[in-house]
C-alpha positions as CSV (number, residue, x, y, z in Angstrom):
1,M,52.9,8.9,-12.9
2,L,52.7,6.4,-10.0
3,S,55.4,3.8,-9.9
4,K,54.8,0.2,-11.1
5,R,54.8,-2.4,-8.5
6,I,56.7,-5.6,-8.6
7,I,55.1,-8.3,-6.5
8,P,56.6,-11.8,-5.9
9,C,53.9,-14.3,-5.1
10,L,54.3,-17.1,-2.9
11,D,51.9,-20.2,-3.3
12,V,51.9,-22.1,0.0
13,K,51.0,-25.7,0.6
14,D,51.5,-27.3,3.9
15,G,53.7,-24.3,5.1
16,R,56.0,-24.5,2.0
17,T,56.4,-22.3,-0.9
18,V,55.3,-24.5,-4.2
19,K,55.2,-23.7,-7.8
20,G,53.8,-25.5,-10.7
21,V,52.8,-25.1,-14.4
22,N,49.0,-24.4,-15.4
23,F,48.2,-24.8,-11.8
24,V,49.6,-28.4,-11.6
25,E,52.9,-30.4,-11.2
26,L,53.8,-28.5,-7.9
27,R,57.3,-28.5,-6.8
28,D,59.1,-27.2,-3.5
29,A,60.6,-23.6,-3.8
30,G,61.4,-22.9,-0.2
31,D,60.2,-21.4,3.2
32,P,57.8,-18.6,2.6
33,V,58.9,-16.5,5.5
34,E,62.5,-16.7,4.3
35,L,61.7,-16.0,0.8
36,G,59.3,-13.1,1.7
37,A,62.3,-11.6,3.9
38,K,64.7,-12.0,0.8
39,Y,62.4,-10.4,-1.6
40,A,61.8,-7.5,0.6
41,L,65.7,-6.9,0.9
42,Q,65.9,-7.3,-2.8
43,G,63.4,-4.2,-3.4
44,A,59.9,-6.1,-3.9
45,D,57.2,-3.5,-3.6
46,E,54.7,-6.1,-2.1
47,L,54.3,-9.6,-1.5
48,V,51.2,-12.0,-2.0
49,F,51.1,-15.1,0.0
50,L,48.3,-17.6,-1.3
51,D,47.5,-20.8,0.7
52,I,46.6,-22.6,-2.4
53,T,44.9,-25.7,-0.6
54,A,43.3,-23.7,2.3
55,T,40.5,-25.0,4.3
56,H,39.2,-24.0,8.1
57,E,41.4,-26.8,9.2
58,H,44.7,-24.8,7.9
59,R,43.5,-21.6,9.4
60,K,45.7,-21.8,12.3
61,T,48.8,-22.6,10.4
62,T,48.1,-19.8,8.1
63,I,47.7,-17.3,10.8
64,E,51.0,-18.2,12.3
65,M,52.7,-18.0,9.1
66,V,51.2,-14.5,8.6
67,K,52.5,-13.4,12.1
68,A,56.1,-14.7,11.3
69,V,56.0,-12.8,8.0
70,A,54.8,-9.6,9.6
71,R,57.7,-9.8,12.0
72,E,60.1,-10.2,9.0
73,L,58.7,-7.6,6.5
74,N,58.8,-3.9,6.1
75,I,56.8,-4.0,2.9
76,P,53.0,-4.5,2.6
77,F,51.8,-8.2,1.9
78,T,48.5,-9.7,0.9
79,I,47.4,-12.9,2.2
80,G,44.8,-15.3,0.3
81,G,43.2,-18.8,0.5
82,G,40.2,-19.8,2.5
83,I,38.9,-16.6,3.5
84,A,35.2,-16.9,3.5
85,T,33.9,-14.7,6.4
86,I,34.5,-11.4,8.0
87,A,36.0,-13.2,11.0
88,D,38.4,-15.0,8.9
89,A,39.8,-11.7,7.2
90,E,39.9,-10.0,10.7
91,A,42.0,-12.7,12.1
92,L,44.5,-12.4,9.3
93,L,44.6,-8.6,9.4
94,N,45.0,-8.6,13.3
95,A,47.9,-11.2,12.5
96,G,49.6,-8.4,10.4
97,A,48.5,-8.9,6.9
98,D,47.9,-5.5,4.9
99,K,45.4,-7.0,2.5
100,I,43.3,-9.9,2.0
101,S,42.7,-11.8,-1.2
102,I,39.5,-13.6,-1.9
103,N,38.4,-15.7,-4.8
104,S,36.2,-18.8,-4.7
105,A,34.1,-17.5,-1.5
106,A,33.5,-14.2,-3.4
107,V,32.1,-15.9,-6.4
108,R,29.8,-18.3,-4.1
109,N,28.7,-15.2,-2.0
110,P,29.4,-11.7,-4.0
111,Q,27.9,-10.0,-0.8
112,L,31.2,-10.9,1.0
113,I,33.0,-8.3,-1.2
114,A,30.8,-5.6,0.0
115,D,30.9,-6.5,3.5
116,L,34.7,-6.7,3.5
117,A,35.0,-3.4,2.1
118,A,32.5,-2.0,4.4
119,N,34.3,-3.4,7.5
120,F,37.9,-2.7,6.3
121,G,38.0,-0.4,3.5
122,A,38.2,-1.1,-0.2
123,Q,42.0,-0.9,-0.2
124,F,42.1,-4.2,2.0
125,V,40.1,-6.2,-0.6
126,V,41.8,-7.8,-3.4
127,L,39.9,-9.8,-5.8
128,A,41.8,-12.6,-7.2
129,V,40.5,-13.9,-10.5
130,D,41.7,-17.3,-12.0
131,T,40.8,-17.2,-15.7
132,R,41.0,-19.4,-18.7
133,N,39.8,-19.1,-22.2
134,I,37.2,-21.9,-22.9
135,E,35.8,-21.9,-26.7
136,G,36.6,-18.3,-27.0
137,K,35.2,-16.9,-23.8
138,N,37.2,-16.0,-20.7
139,K,35.9,-18.1,-17.7
140,V,36.3,-17.8,-14.2
141,H,37.7,-20.8,-12.4
142,L,37.7,-21.6,-8.5
143,N,39.4,-23.8,-6.1
144,G,42.9,-23.2,-7.2
145,G,41.7,-23.6,-11.0
146,R,40.0,-27.1,-10.6
147,V,36.3,-25.9,-11.0
148,I,35.0,-24.1,-14.2
149,T,32.3,-21.7,-13.6
150,D,29.7,-20.0,-16.0
151,L,31.0,-16.7,-15.1
152,E,32.5,-14.6,-17.8
153,T,35.6,-13.1,-16.3
154,E,34.9,-9.4,-17.6
155,D,31.4,-9.4,-15.9
156,W,32.6,-10.8,-12.7
157,I,35.3,-8.4,-12.3
158,K,33.2,-5.3,-13.3
159,Q,30.5,-6.8,-10.6
160,A,33.2,-7.0,-8.1
161,E,34.5,-3.5,-8.5
162,N,30.9,-2.1,-8.2
163,M,30.6,-4.2,-4.9
164,G,33.7,-2.8,-3.6
165,A,36.7,-4.7,-4.6
166,G,39.8,-2.4,-4.3
167,E,42.1,-4.2,-6.6
168,I,42.1,-6.9,-9.1
169,L,44.8,-9.7,-9.2
170,L,44.2,-11.4,-12.5
171,T,45.9,-14.6,-13.4
172,S,45.9,-16.1,-16.8
173,M,45.7,-19.9,-16.1
174,D,46.6,-20.5,-19.9
175,H,50.0,-18.6,-19.3
176,D,50.7,-19.5,-15.7
177,G,54.0,-21.1,-15.3
178,T,54.6,-21.3,-19.1
179,K,57.2,-18.3,-18.9
180,A,55.9,-17.4,-22.3
181,G,54.7,-13.8,-21.4
182,F,51.6,-12.2,-19.8
183,D,48.3,-12.4,-21.3
184,C,48.6,-8.6,-22.5
185,K,45.3,-8.7,-24.7
186,L,43.3,-9.7,-21.8
187,L,45.0,-7.4,-19.2
188,K,44.7,-4.5,-21.5
189,K,41.0,-5.1,-22.0
190,I,40.4,-5.5,-18.2
191,N,42.6,-2.6,-17.3
192,E,40.7,-0.2,-19.6
193,M,37.3,-1.5,-18.2
194,V,37.9,-0.8,-14.5
195,N,39.0,2.2,-12.4
196,I,40.8,0.3,-9.8
197,P,44.3,-1.2,-9.8
198,V,45.0,-4.4,-11.7
199,I,47.8,-6.7,-11.1
200,A,49.0,-8.8,-14.0
201,S,49.6,-12.5,-13.1
202,G,50.6,-15.6,-15.1
203,G,53.3,-16.2,-17.8
204,A,56.5,-14.1,-16.6
205,G,59.5,-15.5,-17.9
206,S,61.9,-12.8,-18.7
207,K,62.6,-9.3,-17.8
208,A,61.2,-8.3,-21.4
209,H,57.9,-9.8,-20.4
210,F,57.5,-7.2,-17.5
211,V,58.6,-4.3,-19.7
212,E,56.0,-5.5,-22.4
213,V,53.1,-5.8,-20.0
214,F,53.6,-2.4,-18.3
215,K,53.9,-0.8,-21.7
216,E,51.1,-2.6,-23.6
217,T,48.5,-2.7,-20.9
218,D,49.5,-0.1,-18.4
219,V,48.6,-2.2,-15.3
220,D,49.5,-1.0,-11.8
221,A,51.7,-4.1,-11.0
222,A,53.1,-7.3,-12.3
223,L,53.2,-10.6,-10.3
224,A,55.5,-13.6,-10.7
225,A,56.6,-16.7,-8.8
226,S,59.2,-19.1,-10.1
227,V,61.3,-16.7,-12.0
228,F,61.9,-15.1,-8.5
229,H,62.1,-18.3,-6.5
230,Y,64.8,-20.0,-8.7
231,G,66.8,-16.9,-9.3
232,E,66.1,-16.6,-13.0
233,I,65.4,-12.9,-12.5
234,L,66.6,-10.6,-9.5
235,I,64.6,-7.9,-8.8
236,P,67.2,-5.2,-8.6
237,D,68.0,-6.2,-12.2
238,L,64.4,-6.2,-13.2
239,K,63.9,-2.8,-11.9
240,T,67.0,-1.3,-13.6
241,T,65.8,-2.7,-17.0
242,L,62.3,-1.2,-16.3
243,Q,63.9,2.1,-15.4
244,Q,66.0,2.0,-18.6
245,S,62.7,1.3,-20.5
246,A,61.1,4.6,-19.1
247,I,58.8,2.6,-16.7
248,P,58.7,4.5,-13.3
249,V,59.6,2.0,-10.4
250,R,60.8,2.5,-6.8
251,I,64.5,1.7,-6.7
């Protein structure tokens, strides 16, 4: 059985790591390069950096951050935010990113998924999906969760897999920042529906939540932010707990 991955996520705004609850009320959590290096030393398997307010005006800043991260890290990392073209992705990959994460641009132009997969390989293409339950249906949200679409999450993820996405980063906005646990019901449904890796995101508040999500959903990875940023969970302690719970991890 493949080892389950633990992935700290760093939401970046204006060059700083931030974290909120349900995608709002952001507060500063530190320098992303320093945090990333710390997590690599602690035993994180991968990192995700999301420029949550990215626009083309921010692209140069993001590229410089990616270069700085690449110099400091010896583990894979994904960069997301504002990637809308092959050129955007190429610039970030050339700066040192191992994967790119796309969300809003892919919904607006699904062909982007196929084009990125054709140019760089499916393993480079992570589809980030921000979802919230609206009147009993899981709906895809864009622009950092600010825009509701008519797309149902399950349909969109299946379409993206068919177009060449290599991995799904699924964030439950209902659970995000609440520290009440992952949305295991939805994650299990999605993981059983696709044949590519699924990363669970949104709701981690304790080591028990990680044990629960791996045991109940069999996802490939679990991602969290604030519990790592503020030292509530240390990665070595988490991995020890997972190992003791018969969940394979890289120590």
